[in-house]
C-alpha positions in Angstrom: 0.0 0.0 0.2 1.5 3.5 -0.9 2.4 6.0 2.0 0.1 9.1 2.7 1.3 12.4 1.5 1.5 13.6 5.0 3.2 10.4 6.1 5.7 11.2 3.2 6.3 15.0 4.0 6.9 13.6 7.8 9.2 11.0 6.4 11.3 13.5 4.1 11.6 16.1 7.1 12.8 13.7 9.4 15.6 12.5 7.0 16.7 15.9 6.0 17.2 16.4 9.8 19.0 13.3 10.3 21.4 13.7 7.5 22.1 17.4 8.7 23.3 15.5 12.1 20.6 15.8 14.7 20.0 12.8 16.8 17.0 10.7 15.0 15.6 10.3 18.4 15.5 14.2 18.7 14.3 14.5 15.3 11.3 12.1 15.4 10.1 14.1 18.8 10.5 17.5 16.8 8.8 16.3 13.9 5.7 14.5 15.9 5.7 18.0 18.2 4.9 20.4 15.1 6.9 23.0 13.5 7.8 25.2 16.7 9.9 21.9 17.7 11.5 21.7 14.5 12.3 25.5 14.1 14.0 24.9 18.0 15.7 21.9 17.0 17.3 23.9 13.7 18.5 26.5 15.8 20.7 24.3 17.9 24.2 22.3 16.6 23.8 19.2 15.0 25.7 16.7 17.2 25.9 13.0 16.7 23.9 11.5 19.4 26.3 8.5 20.7 29.6 10.1 20.3 28.6 13.8 21.1 31.1 14.7 18.3 30.2 17.0 15.2 29.2 15.0 12.0 31.2 15.2 8.9 30.9 18.6 7.1 27.6 18.7 4.8 29.9 19.4 1.5 31.3 16.2 1.6 28.1 14.5 1.6 25.5 13.8 -1.6 22.6 15.9 -2.1 19.1 13.8 -2.2 17.5 14.3 -5.6 13.8 14.5 -4.0 14.1 16.5 -0.5 17.6 18.0 -0.8 18.8 16.9 2.2 22.6 15.8 2.4 23.5 12.1 3.0 26.1 9.4 1.9 25.8 6.2 0.6 25.7 3.7 3.5 22.3 5.9 4.2 21.2 6.0 1.0 21.6 4.9 -2.6 23.7 6.3 -5.4 22.4 5.6 -9.0 25.6 4.1 -11.1 24.8 6.2 -14.6 27.2 8.9 -15.6 25.4 11.7 -13.9 25.1 9.8 -10.5 21.9 10.6 -8.6 22.0 10.0 -4.7 18.5 9.2 -3.0 18.3 9.3 0.7 16.8 6.6 2.8 13.7 7.8 3.5 12.7 9.1 0.0 14.0 5.7 -1.8 11.8 3.9 0.7 8.9 6.2 -0.4 9.9 5.7 -4.3 10.0 2.0 -4.0 6.6 1.9 -2.3 4.8 4.2 -5.2 7.0 3.1 -8.2 5.9 0.7 -10.4 7.8 -2.3 -10.3 9.7 -3.7 -13.8 8.5 -7.4 -13.6 10.3 -7.9 -16.9 13.5 -6.2 -15.7 12.8 -7.8 -12.1 14.0 -4.7 -10.4 13.2 -0.8 -10.1 14.5 2.0 -12.5 16.1 5.2 -11.7 13.5 7.7 -11.0 15.2 10.3 -12.9 13.4 10.5 -16.1 15.8 9.2 -19.1 18.6 7.8 -16.8 20.1 5.2 -18.9 21.1 2.9 -15.8 20.3 -0.7 -15.1 17.4 -1.5 -13.0 18.0 -1.9 -9.4 17.6 -5.5 -8.5 15.8 -6.8 -5.5 19.0 -7.9 -3.9 20.0 -4.1 -3.7 16.5 -2.9 -2.6 16.5 -5.2 0.1 19.3 -3.6 1.4 17.9 -0.1 1.4 14.2 -0.2 2.4 12.6 -2.0 5.7 11.5 -5.6 6.2 8.0 -4.2 5.9 8.2 -2.7 2.6 10.4 -5.4 1.2 7.6 -7.6 1.8 5.1 -5.6 0.4 7.6 -5.9 -3.2 7.6 -9.6 -2.7 3.9 -9.8 -2.6 3.7 -7.4 -5.6 6.1 -9.6 -7.5 3.8 -12.7 -6.5 0.5 -11.2 -7.5 1.9 -10.1 -10.7 3.4 -13.6 -11.5 -0.2 -14.8 -10.8 -2.0 -12.9 -12.7 0.3 -13.4 -15.6 -0.2 -16.9 -15.5 -4.0 -16.6 -15.2 -3.9 -14.5 -18.1 -1.9 -16.7 -20.1 -4.1 -20.0 -19.3 -7.3 -18.0 -20.0 -5.5 -17.4 -23.4 -4.8 -20.7 -23.8 -8.1 -21.8 -23.1 -9.4 -19.4 -25.7 -6.6 -20.3 -28.2 -7.7 -24.6 -27.6 -11.3 -23.7 -27.9 -10.7 -22.0 -31.4 -8.5 -24.5 -32.5 -10.8 -27.4 -31.6 -13.5 -25.8 -33.9 -11.2 -26.5 -36.7 -10.8 -29.6 -38.4 -7.7 -31.4 -36.5 -7.2 -35.2 -38.0 -5.1 -37.8 -37.5 -1.8 -38.8 -39.9 -2.9 -40.4 -43.0 -0.3 -42.9 -42.8 -1.7 -43.9 -39.7 -3.3 -47.7 -39.5 -6.9 -48.1 -38.5 -8.8 -47.1 -35.2 -6.5 -48.9 -32.2 -10.0 -50.5 -30.6 -10.9 -50.1 -27.1 -7.2 -48.5 -26.3 -6.4 -44.9 -27.5 -2.9 -45.8 -28.1 -0.8 -48.9 -29.9 2.6 -49.6 -31.0 2.7 -50.4 -34.9 5.8 -52.8 -35.6 7.5 -51.0 -38.9 9.1 -52.4 -42.3 10.0 -51.5 -45.7 10.5 -48.0 -46.6 9.7 -46.4 -43.0 12.1 -48.8 -41.3 14.9 -48.2 -43.8 14.4 -44.5 -43.4 14.7 -44.8 -39.5 17.7 -47.1 -40.1 19.4 -44.4 -41.7 18.8 -42.0 -38.8 20.4 -44.7 -36.7 23.3 -45.4 -38.5 24.3 -41.7 -38.9 27.9 -41.1 -38.0 28.7 -39.5 -34.6 29.2 -35.7 -35.2 31.5 -35.7 -32.0 32.5 -39.1 -31.0 30.4 -41.5 -28.9 30.8 -41.7 -25.2 31.6 -39.1 -22.4 30.9 -38.0 -18.9 27.0 -38.7 -18.7 27.5 -41.9 -20.4 25.0 -44.5 -18.4 26.7 -47.6 -19.6 29.9 -47.2 -21.0 30.7 -49.4 -24.2 33.6 -49.8 -27.1 31.1 -49.3 -30.0 31.9 -47.4 -32.6 28.1 -47.3 -34.0 24.5 -48.0 -34.0 22.5 -50.4 -35.9 18.8 -50.4 -36.0 16.9 -53.6 -35.0 13.2 -52.9 -34.7 11.2 -49.9 -34.9 7.5 -48.9 -34.0 5.3 -45.9 -34.9 3.5 -44.7 -31.4 -0.2 -44.0 -32.7 -2.0 -42.4 -29.5 -4.9 -40.2 -30.6 -4.8 -38.4 -27.1 -0.9 -37.3 -27.2 -1.2 -36.4 -30.9 -4.5 -34.3 -30.4 -2.9 -32.5 -27.6 0.3 -31.7 -29.6 -1.7 -30.6 -32.8 -3.4 -28.1 -30.6 -0.2 -26.7 -29.0 1.2 -26.7 -32.4 -1.4 -24.7 -33.9 -1.6 -22.1 -31.4 2.5 -21.9 -31.5 1.7 -21.6 -35.5 -0.7 -18.7 -34.9 1.5 -16.6 -32.3 4.9 -17.2 -34.1 4.7 -14.6 -36.6 4.0 -11.8 -34.0 7.3 -13.1 -31.6 9.7 -12.5 -34.8 11.7 -15.3 -33.7 14.3 -17.3 -35.6 13.7 -20.8 -36.7 16.1 -23.3 -35.2 18.4 -24.8 -37.8 19.5 -28.6 -36.3 22.6 -30.9 -37.6 22.3 -30.8 -41.6 22.7 -35.0 -41.9 19.8 -35.4 -39.3 17.4 -33.2 -40.8 18.1 -35.0 -44.0 17.8 -38.2 -42.8 14.2 -37.6 -40.9 13.0 -35.7 -44.1 12.7 -39.6 -45.6 9.9 -40.0 -43.2 6.2 -39.8 -44.3 5.5 -36.9 -41.5 5.7 -33.5 -42.7 6.9 -30.8 -39.9 5.1 -27.5 -39.6 8.2 -25.3 -40.3 6.1 -22.2 -38.9 6.0 -23.7 -35.4 9.7 -24.9 -35.6 8.6 -28.3 -35.3 11.5 -30.7 -36.1 12.7 -34.4 -35.5 14.8 -34.9 -32.5 16.3 -38.1 -30.3 15.5 -39.0 -26.6 17.3 -41.9 -25.1 15.6 -43.6 -22.5 15.7 -46.6 -20.0 13.2 -49.8 -20.9 11.8 -49.2 -17.7 10.2 -45.9 -18.9 9.2 -46.9 -22.7 5.6 -48.0 -21.8 4.8 -44.6 -19.8 6.1 -42.3 -22.4 3.9 -44.3 -25.3 0.8 -44.1 -23.0 1.4 -40.5 -21.2 4.0 -38.8 -23.2 7.5 -37.1 -21.8 6.7 -35.7 -18.6 9.3 -32.9 -17.6 8.1 -33.0 -14.0 10.1 -36.0 -13.8 13.5 -35.0 -15.8 16.3 -32.6 -15.0 19.9 -31.8 -15.9 22.0 -29.0 -16.4 19.6 -26.7 -18.0 16.5 -27.3 -15.8 13.7 -29.6 -15.3 12.7 -30.4 -19.1 12.6 -32.8 -21.6 16.0 -33.1 -23.1 16.4 -33.7 -27.1 19.7 -34.4 -29.2 20.2 -33.8 -32.9 22.8 -36.9 -32.9 22.1 -40.3 -32.0 25.4 -40.6 -30.1 24.1 -38.0 -27.6 21.0 -40.0 -26.8 23.0 -43.1 -26.6 24.8 -41.4 -23.5 21.1 -41.6 -21.6 20.1 -45.2 -22.4 20.7 -48.8 -20.3 20.3 -52.0 -21.8 17.4 -54.5 -22.5 19.3 -57.9 -22.7 16.6 -60.5 -23.3 13.1 -61.3 -23.5 11.3 -61.7 -20.3 13.4 -58.9 -18.4 10.7 -56.3 -18.6 7.5 -58.3 -19.0 4.6 -55.8 -19.7 7.1 -53.7 -22.4 8.2 -57.1 -24.1 4.3 -58.3 -24.3 3.3 -55.1 -25.7 6.3 -55.1 -28.6 8.0 -58.4 -29.3 6.8 -61.9 -30.0 7.1 -64.7 -27.6 10.4 -66.6 -28.3 8.2 -69.9 -28.6 6.3 -68.2 -31.7 7.8 -69.2 -35.0 9.1 -66.2 -36.7 7.6 -65.4 -40.3 10.2 -66.4 -43.1 7.7 -64.9 -45.5 7.3 -61.8 -43.2 11.2 -61.3 -42.9 11.4 -61.5 -46.9 8.7 -59.0 -47.7 10.3 -56.6 -45.3 13.7 -56.8 -46.9 12.2 -56.2 -50.3 10.1 -53.1 -48.7 6.6 -54.9 -49.4 5.8 -54.9 -45.5 2.3 -53.3 -45.9 1.0 -56.4 -48.3 1.2 -58.8 -45.3 -2.1 -60.4 -44.2 -4.1 -57.9 -41.2 -4.2 -60.7 -38.9 -0.8 -61.7 -39.2 1.7 -61.0 -36.2 4.1 -58.3 -37.4 6.0 -58.1 -34.1 9.4 -58.8 -34.3 11.1 -61.3 -31.7 13.3 -59.7 -29.4 16.9 -59.1 -31.0 18.7 -59.3 -27.4 21.3 -56.5 -26.1 18.9 -53.4 -27.2 18.6 -49.8 -26.3 15.9 -47.7 -26.9 16.0 -44.3 -28.2 12.4 -42.1 -29.2 12.1 -40.3 -32.3 10.2 -37.3 -31.7 8.3 -34.4 -33.2 9.0 -31.4 -31.3 7.3 -28.0 -31.7 10.5 -25.7 -30.5 8.5 -22.4 -31.5 10.4 -19.4 -30.1 13.5 -20.4 -28.5 16.1 -18.7 -26.4 19.8 -19.9 -26.3 22.3 -20.3 -23.3 25.8 -21.2 -22.5 25.5 -21.3 -18.9 22.3 -22.2 -17.9 21.4 -19.0 -16.3 21.9 -15.9 -18.9 20.2 -15.7 -22.7 23.5 -15.5 -24.3 21.3 -13.3 -27.0 20.0 -10.6 -24.6 22.1 -10.9 -21.4 19.2 -11.3 -19.2 18.2 -13.8 -17.0 17.2 -17.1 -18.7 14.2 -18.0 -16.2 10.9 -16.4 -15.1 10.6 -19.4 -12.9 13.9 -20.9 -11.9 15.1 -24.2 -13.5 11.1 -24.8 -14.7 9.8 -21.9 -17.1 11.7 -19.6 -19.6 11.6 -15.7 -19.3 9.2 -14.1 -21.0 9.4 -12.9 -25.0 10.4 -9.1 -24.8 7.0 -7.2 -25.7 4.5 -9.8 -25.1 1.4 -9.1 -23.2 -0.1 -11.2 -21.8 3.5 -12.6 -21.0 4.5 -15.3 -23.5 7.6 -17.4 -21.9 10.1 -18.7 -24.8 8.9 -22.1 -25.8 12.1 -24.0 -25.6 15.7 -23.7 -24.9 18.7 -24.3 -27.0 21.7 -25.1 -25.0 24.8 -24.1 -27.0 28.6 -25.8 -26.5 31.3 -24.1 -25.2 30.8 -23.5 -21.6 28.9 -26.0 -19.7 28.9 -28.7 -22.7 31.7 -29.4 -24.7 30.4 -31.6 -27.7 26.8 -31.6 -28.7 23.9 -29.1 -28.4 21.1 -29.7 -26.2 17.3 -28.8 -26.7 15.1 -28.7 -23.7 11.2 -28.4 -23.7 9.6 -27.6 -20.6 6.2 -27.8 -21.7 5.0 -32.1 -22.6 2.2 -30.7 -25.0 4.9 -29.5 -27.5 6.3 -33.0 -27.8 4.9 -36.2 -29.6 7.2 -39.3 -29.2 6.0 -41.0 -32.6 8.8 -43.2 -33.4 10.4 -46.0 -30.9 13.9 -47.5 -32.0 15.2 -50.4 -30.9 18.9 -50.5 -31.8 22.6 -52.5 -30.9 25.9 -51.1 -30.8 28.1 -52.1 -33.1 
């Protein structure tokens, strides 16, 4: 709550007298008594209350731009611009109470019109105002954040209602309805398998292994042994709605599209799905463990259970060699019962020689519909999801805390939500984070997404290290 004009005048009067060297106790009593007491106080000599010695000469002190009282930086605040301004404690506290907090800059700007100095951060403000005033600032900041979130959620709801009225359809290369379940895994062969095999077989751009490698090996490459298309109607509808929303707002944000590794992009271009470039949609790889594969297939990637150097998001790579650092081995059929029942034939079931022949000829689609096209478990496999990711308007970082293009803070909520795109109202946080090599990471770029609806895990790949 802002202070009254009368209270402000009283605080300024007290500040003037204290800065002139009068005892704070005497000043407070004189101001409370009225103008005659103040005049009598001014007629006396200003002495230090405790030591009984004269205060420093006023000529060595700064003059407050608000009340013209004299003071020094320990009892006030100096603006660090080329034309330094001094504000006494009382006036600065009054200014903080009444000033509009710059929520985008997370600080208070200098009250002098046209001053080019950077806003004062909260850590500095806390040193120059009382606890009561600073608590009010924090409450205002929290209220603004909550209001911004509510406004964004309302806008998202409006966008979703609008998009739901549009004709959203499943990809035309998907199979028939999954029946009682809303999702299924479709084993792939022929041309789709061959395209995915080329993605997996790409030569690593920076070498295999590394400090994040969960299971070390002596391999020099990867070979695809089985692949499935994940057909999850609910997940895809959620992804499609968010992709369309990003597509609609991207022109106003004036962001630049992400360019991924050329070889990886060219390999994924052979897949039947068409990425929406206006939403910066691309295919990216996500390495995982056998224990989490089914949960991703049925419910998607969940950023609340993920984390790393660059926050609590879902991490992606433009190189299978990077995703290979985060996988663990599925050794044999039966080690992961529910997953294996979904993906593989039981070992007792004879594999179809004709199916293998047709697959090698690229005629996998000519198999009878009632045949079991699931592969047998190859043994010693690892899993990677090839996901459609709508990156939208991204920001970049080297250190995980600062936007490398603007120099400002990367976060609006540390490690969970990226900062707002400048100039957006209601605020629209950046949609994804691109971690560049050179500081915290040395070899592979990483892409981080903090909202699962911008991700669709379209392909599950089982590969072996060779």
